[in-house]
ROKOL-43314 format. One record per residue: residue number from 0; x, y, z of N, C-alpha, C in turn. Coordinates in pm, 1 decimal. Layout:
BEGIN
num	n.xx	n.yy	n.zz	ca.xx	ca.yy	ca.zz	c.xx	c.yy	c.zz
NUM	X	Y	Z	X	Y	Z	X	Y	Z
...
This chain:
BEGIN
num	n.xx	n.yy	n.zz	ca.xx	ca.yy	ca.zz	c.xx	c.yy	c.zz
0	82.3	-118.8	0.0	0.0	0.0	0.0	87.1	125.7	0.0
1	198.4	119.0	73.3	291.7	232.9	73.9	346.4	255.2	-66.6
2	380.7	146.5	-133.9	430.1	158.3	-270.7	328.2	222.1	-362.7
3	203.2	181.1	-350.0	96.8	238.7	-432.1	80.1	387.2	-408.5
4	91.1	428.0	-283.0	78.9	570.9	-250.1	192.4	650.9	-314.2
5	314.2	597.0	-307.3	427.3	664.3	-372.6	404.4	676.2	-523.9
6	355.4	570.1	-585.2	334.6	571.1	-730.4	226.5	671.3	-768.9
7	116.1	672.9	-694.9	9.4	770.6	-722.7	64.0	912.3	-709.4
8	138.2	936.9	-602.1	196.9	1069.4	-580.3	289.2	1108.7	-695.6
9	373.1	1015.1	-738.2	468.3	1045.2	-845.6	397.5	1081.1	-975.5
10	297.9	1002.0	-1014.3	229.0	1030.6	-1139.9	143.0	1156.4	-1131.2
11	87.5	1183.0	-1014.1	11.3	1307.2	-997.9	103.8	1427.7	-1011.1
12	223.0	1419.2	-951.9	320.9	1527.8	-966.6	366.6	1541.8	-1110.9
13	378.6	1429.4	-1180.4	428.8	1431.5	-1318.5	337.1	1508.4	-1412.6
14	208.6	1513.0	-1381.0	115.2	1586.0	-1467.7	154.3	1733.0	-1475.6
15	198.3	1790.8	-1364.0	233.5	1932.5	-1363.7	381.2	1961.7	-1373.4
16	464.8	1865.5	-1335.6	609.5	1887.8	-1337.9	671.1	1819.6	-1459.8
17	679.1	1894.5	-1569.1	733.2	1836.8	-1691.9	829.7	1931.1	-1763.1
18	874.5	2036.1	-1696.1	951.0	2138.9	-1766.1	1101.9	2127.9	-1751.2
19	1151.1	2066.7	-1645.0	1294.2	2064.4	-1616.7	1344.3	1920.5	-1603.5
20	1473.0	1903.4	-1620.0	1533.2	1771.2	-1605.6	1516.7	1719.8	-1463.0
21	1532.3	1807.3	-1364.1	1520.4	1762.6	-1226.3	1380.2	1713.6	-1195.6
22	1279.6	1763.3	-1269.5	1143.3	1712.9	-1252.8	1138.2	1564.3	-1289.5
23	1199.0	1530.6	-1400.9	1201.3	1390.1	-1444.6	1275.8	1302.0	-1345.3
24	1385.7	1353.4	-1291.2	1463.2	1277.5	-1191.9	1380.1	1257.0	-1065.4
25	1311.7	1361.4	-1020.2	1227.4	1351.5	-900.5	1115.7	1249.2	-921.6
26	1046.9	1258.4	-1033.2	935.6	1166.9	-1062.1	986.6	1023.0	-1071.4
27	1097.7	1003.2	-1140.1	1153.6	868.5	-1153.2	1196.8	812.5	-1017.7
28	1250.7	897.4	-931.5	1293.1	852.9	-798.8	1174.2	811.9	-713.2
29	1070.7	893.4	-712.3	951.5	861.0	-633.1	883.3	735.6	-688.1
30	874.3	725.6	-819.6	815.4	606.3	-880.9	898.2	483.1	-846.4
31	1029.8	495.1	-853.0	1116.9	382.9	-818.7	1099.6	338.0	-675.0
32	1084.3	432.9	-583.4	1057.8	398.3	-443.8	926.4	320.3	-431.5
33	825.6	368.6	-499.8	695.4	302.2	-494.0	699.2	161.6	-549.8
34	760.6	146.1	-663.6	771.4	12.9	-724.9	855.4	-78.9	-636.9
35	961.7	-25.0	-578.8	1045.4	-104.8	-489.4	967.8	-155.4	-368.6
36	891.4	-66.6	-304.5	809.3	-107.9	-190.9	707.2	-213.9	-233.0
37	638.5	-188.3	-342.7	532.5	-278.9	-385.9	586.9	-415.9	-426.1
38	691.7	-418.0	-505.8	745.7	-546.5	-552.7	816.2	-623.1	-441.3
39	876.7	-552.1	-345.7	945.0	-620.2	-236.3	845.2	-686.3	-141.7
40	729.9	-626.1	-123.5	631.0	-679.8	-30.1	551.0	-796.4	-88.3
41	541.7	-803.0	-218.9	452.4	-899.8	-281.6	481.2	-1046.1	-246.0
42	605.0	-1095.5	-252.2	626.4	-1237.3	-218.3	584.1	-1272.9	-75.9
43	610.7	-1184.6	18.4	571.1	-1212.4	156.4	419.5	-1214.8	169.6
44	352.0	-1121.9	106.4	205.9	-1120.2	110.4	148.3	-1248.0	50.2
45	206.8	-1290.6	-60.4	159.1	-1412.3	-125.8	182.9	-1533.6	-36.3
46	301.7	-1543.3	22.0	332.7	-1659.8	105.5	243.7	-1666.0	229.4
47	199.9	-1552.6	279.5	111.7	-1551.5	396.2	-33.0	-1580.7	358.3
48	-67.2	-1568.3	231.4	-206.5	-1583.0	189.9	-240.0	-1719.4	130.5
49	-139.8	-1798.0	96.1	-168.0	-1927.5	33.0	-102.9	-2039.6	114.0
50	-154.0	-2161.5	99.8	-91.0	-2275.1	168.9	53.5	-2293.3	122.2
51	135.6	-2351.5	208.9	278.5	-2368.2	181.2	303.2	-2442.8	51.3
52	220.5	-2542.1	21.0	243.5	-2619.7	-100.6	197.0	-2547.3	-226.8
53	142.5	-2426.8	-214.1	96.3	-2348.5	-329.6	178.8	-2222.7	-353.4
54	280.8	-2198.7	-271.0	352.6	-2070.8	-281.9	426.3	-2055.1	-414.3
55	487.9	-2159.7	-463.4	562.4	-2148.0	-589.9	468.8	-2112.5	-704.3
56	354.3	-2178.5	-709.2	257.1	-2149.4	-815.9	202.2	-2007.9	-802.6
57	174.0	-1966.3	-679.5	118.1	-1832.4	-658.0	218.4	-1723.5	-693.6
58	343.2	-1742.3	-654.4	445.7	-1642.3	-687.6	472.6	-1642.6	-837.6
59	469.4	-1759.3	-900.0	484.1	-1766.8	-1045.2	370.3	-1694.1	-1117.0
60	247.5	-1712.8	-1067.8	133.2	-1642.8	-1127.5	148.6	-1491.8	-1110.4
61	198.0	-1448.5	-995.2	223.9	-1306.0	-974.5	321.7	-1253.5	-1079.7
62	426.3	-1327.7	-1107.4	524.1	-1284.5	-1208.2	461.5	-1275.3	-1346.5
63	378.3	-1373.0	-1379.9	311.3	-1371.7	-1510.4	218.4	-1251.4	-1520.9
64	140.4	-1225.7	-1416.3	45.9	-1114.5	-1420.4	117.9	-979.4	-1422.6
65	230.4	-970.6	-1351.6	308.8	-846.7	-1352.9	363.5	-820.8	-1493.1
66	412.0	-924.9	-1558.9	462.9	-910.6	-1695.0	351.1	-874.4	-1792.2
67	235.8	-939.0	-1775.9	121.4	-908.4	-1861.6	77.9	-763.3	-1843.7
68	71.5	-718.3	-1719.1	33.0	-579.5	-1692.6	130.5	-480.2	-1752.9
69	258.6	-508.0	-1740.3	360.3	-418.3	-1797.7	349.9	-413.7	-1949.6
70	324.3	-528.4	-2010.1	312.5	-535.7	-2155.9	191.6	-458.6	-2206.0
71	77.5	-478.5	-2140.9	-44.1	-407.6	-2181.4	-27.3	-257.1	-2159.1
72	30.8	-218.8	-2045.3	51.1	-76.2	-2017.4	140.7	-11.3	-2122.1
73	248.6	-78.7	-2158.3	339.1	-22.8	-2259.6	268.3	-6.6	-2393.7
74	186.3	-103.5	-2429.9	114.6	-95.5	-2557.5	11.7	17.9	-2557.0
75	-64.2	29.0	-2449.0	-168.0	132.9	-2442.1	-105.5	271.8	-2438.0
76	-4.5	289.1	-2352.9	57.7	421.7	-2344.2	134.4	456.6	-2471.5
77	195.2	356.8	-2534.6	260.5	379.8	-2663.8	160.4	423.8	-2770.2
78	41.8	363.3	-2768.1	-64.6	402.2	-2861.1	-108.3	546.1	-2836.9
79	-124.0	583.3	-2711.0	-163.9	721.2	-2678.6	-58.5	820.1	-2726.0
80	69.5	790.9	-2697.4	176.5	881.3	-2739.0	186.5	891.5	-2891.2
81	172.6	778.6	-2960.3	184.1	778.7	-3106.8	66.2	847.8	-3173.4
82	-52.0	834.1	-3114.6	-170.1	893.5	-3178.8	-183.4	1043.1	-3151.2
83	-107.3	1094.5	-3057.0	-112.0	1237.3	-3025.0	22.2	1303.6	-3051.8
84	79.4	1274.0	-3164.8	210.8	1329.2	-3200.0	195.9	1441.5	-3302.3
85	292.4	1530.0	-3300.0	301.0	1633.7	-3402.1	429.1	1610.3	-3480.8
86	429.1	1651.0	-3607.1	545.7	1631.1	-3692.6	627.9	1759.3	-3693.6
87	754.1	1746.1	-3653.6	846.9	1859.4	-3651.6	971.5	1817.4	-3728.8
88	1000.2	1890.2	-3838.4	1115.7	1858.8	-3923.6	1115.9	1712.9	-3969.0
89	997.8	1661.9	-3997.1	987.0	1524.7	-4046.7	988.8	1416.8	-3939.2
90	989.1	1455.2	-3812.7	990.1	1358.7	-3702.1	862.8	1373.3	-3619.3
91	798.7	1259.6	-3589.7	679.6	1261.6	-3504.8	722.2	1269.4	-3358.8
92	670.6	1369.5	-3288.9	705.8	1391.0	-3148.0	575.6	1396.0	-3067.9
93	565.5	1313.4	-2962.6	443.9	1316.6	-2879.7	427.2	1453.7	-2813.7
94	304.6	1495.9	-2799.3	277.1	1625.2	-2736.7	285.2	1614.8	-2584.4
95	299.2	1729.3	-2520.1	300.6	1732.4	-2373.3	166.8	1683.1	-2318.7
96	58.9	1716.0	-2387.9	-74.3	1671.2	-2343.5	-85.2	1519.3	-2346.5
97	-19.7	1455.2	-2442.9	-27.4	1308.3	-2447.6	49.6	1246.7	-2331.0
98	161.0	1307.3	-2292.3	233.4	1259.2	-2174.5	150.4	1280.8	-2048.4
99	84.8	1396.7	-2039.2	0.6	1423.5	-1922.9	-113.9	1323.0	-1913.3
100	-172.9	1288.8	-2027.6	-279.8	1188.9	-2028.6	-227.1	1053.7	-1980.9
101	-107.8	1016.5	-2024.1	-46.7	890.3	-1978.7	-23.9	891.6	-1828.0
102	23.1	1004.1	-1774.6	45.5	1014.0	-1630.7	-85.7	1007.0	-1553.3
103	-189.0	1068.7	-1606.3	-320.7	1064.1	-1540.3	-373.3	920.9	-1538.6
104	-364.7	852.2	-1651.3	-410.1	712.6	-1657.5	-332.0	626.8	-1558.9
105	-200.7	643.4	-1555.7	-117.4	564.5	-1463.9	-152.1	595.6	-1318.3
106	-175.2	721.9	-1285.4	-210.5	759.3	-1148.1	-344.7	698.9	-1107.3
107	-441.1	702.2	-1197.6	-573.3	646.7	-1167.2	-564.0	495.3	-1145.3
108	-490.1	426.8	-1229.6	-475.9	281.6	-1213.9	-401.0	248.3	-1085.2
109	-297.1	324.4	-1053.8	-224.1	302.3	-928.1	-313.9	331.3	-807.9
110	-398.5	432.0	-817.8	-491.5	463.1	-709.4	-591.9	350.2	-690.6
111	-643.3	296.7	-799.0	-736.7	183.5	-790.0	-668.8	63.7	-722.7
112	-545.9	35.5	-762.8	-471.7	-74.0	-701.6	-448.2	-51.9	-553.5
113	-417.4	70.2	-514.9	-393.6	102.2	-374.2	-521.3	87.6	-292.6
114	-632.0	136.2	-346.0	-760.8	122.5	-276.6	-797.0	-25.4	-262.0
115	-777.1	-103.6	-366.5	-805.2	-247.2	-358.5	-716.2	-315.2	-255.0
116	-592.2	-271.1	-243.9	-501.7	-327.9	-143.1	-552.7	-298.7	-2.3
117	-607.6	-180.7	19.9	-664.0	-147.6	150.3	-785.3	-235.9	182.6
118	-856.3	-279.9	80.0	-977.5	-359.4	100.5	-951.7	-509.2	116.1
119	-827.9	-552.4	91.6	-797.8	-694.8	105.1	-816.4	-739.3	249.8
120	-878.5	-856.0	269.7	-891.7	-904.7	407.3	-755.4	-945.8	462.0
121	-737.1	-926.5	590.8	-610.8	-962.9	654.6	-630.0	-1097.5	724.2
122	-580.6	-1200.7	661.4	-585.0	-1333.4	721.5	-469.2	-1415.9	669.8
123	-435.6	-1514.6	746.0	-331.2	-1607.0	703.6	-393.7	-1744.3	691.8
124	-354.8	-1817.3	589.4	-405.6	-1951.6	568.8	-338.6	-2043.7	669.6
125	-417.4	-2112.3	753.7	-355.6	-2204.3	849.5	-305.8	-2330.7	778.6
126	-180.5	-2364.9	802.4	-123.1	-2485.8	742.0	-35.4	-2556.4	843.4
127	-3.5	-2681.9	814.0	84.7	-2758.8	900.8	230.1	-2718.3	882.0
128	264.5	-2674.4	762.1	401.3	-2630.2	734.4	396.5	-2483.9	694.5
129	502.5	-2413.4	725.4	505.6	-2270.0	698.7	584.1	-2239.5	572.7
130	534.2	-2143.9	495.4	608.2	-2094.1	379.5	719.0	-2001.5	424.7
131	692.4	-1929.7	533.6	786.7	-1832.9	585.4	843.8	-1890.6	715.1
132	974.5	-1903.2	724.1	1033.8	-1956.1	847.7	1001.1	-1867.4	967.0
133	982.7	-1927.9	1081.7	955.7	-1851.4	1201.7	1027.7	-1916.6	1318.7
134	1046.1	-1837.9	1422.5	1113.5	-1887.7	1542.3	1005.5	-1935.1	1637.8
135	1017.3	-2059.7	1679.0	917.9	-2114.9	1769.8	960.1	-2086.8	1913.8
136	869.1	-2037.9	1992.7	900.3	-2006.6	2132.1	900.5	-2133.6	2216.1
137	958.2	-2126.0	2334.2	963.3	-2241.0	2424.3	822.6	-2285.6	2461.2
138	730.8	-2192.5	2481.8	592.1	-2226.0	2516.5	525.4	-2302.5	2403.5
139	546.7	-2259.0	2280.5	487.7	-2328.4	2165.9	545.8	-2468.2	2152.2
140	674.1	-2485.6	2182.2	734.9	-2618.2	2175.9	675.4	-2712.2	2280.5
141	648.0	-2660.4	2402.9	587.4	-2743.3	2507.9	447.7	-2786.2	2467.6
142	371.8	-2696.4	2405.6	236.2	-2729.1	2360.8	242.5	-2832.9	2250.4
143	337.6	-2820.8	2158.0	349.8	-2915.2	2046.8	388.7	-3053.7	2095.0
144	469.2	-3063.0	2202.2	513.9	-3192.5	2253.9	399.0	-3265.7	2321.0
145	309.7	-3194.6	2387.7	196.1	-3257.1	2457.1	110.1	-3321.1	2358.4
């Protein structure tokens, strides 16, 4: 959720900050932080939500869906940029408005993802074996021996 908030913030800022090089560096840095938070948390969230014998399949599906999302996003945003280009000296150049539209679309999608993350139920699947290693306390060991 923290990652989603960073990404929404970055794309919202990008709509208005497009004039200087440092604007691009700032937006890329904030976006990178958001993606880092989101992608780093995903395997742990998945391992806590599925049975231990399903973690490999679930994490693999996450990778497939992440790749699919990136591919579709690149195609859609590429289409927007290409369809809103102006020709200057024989070269097609996307307009500033087309970049702003791409940033707005990305911010809205990131916001939807963040809201959906807030709505996810917080539960762990009870299993006999753990996907995530944990330290067992002395009390838990005494209960397990009985």
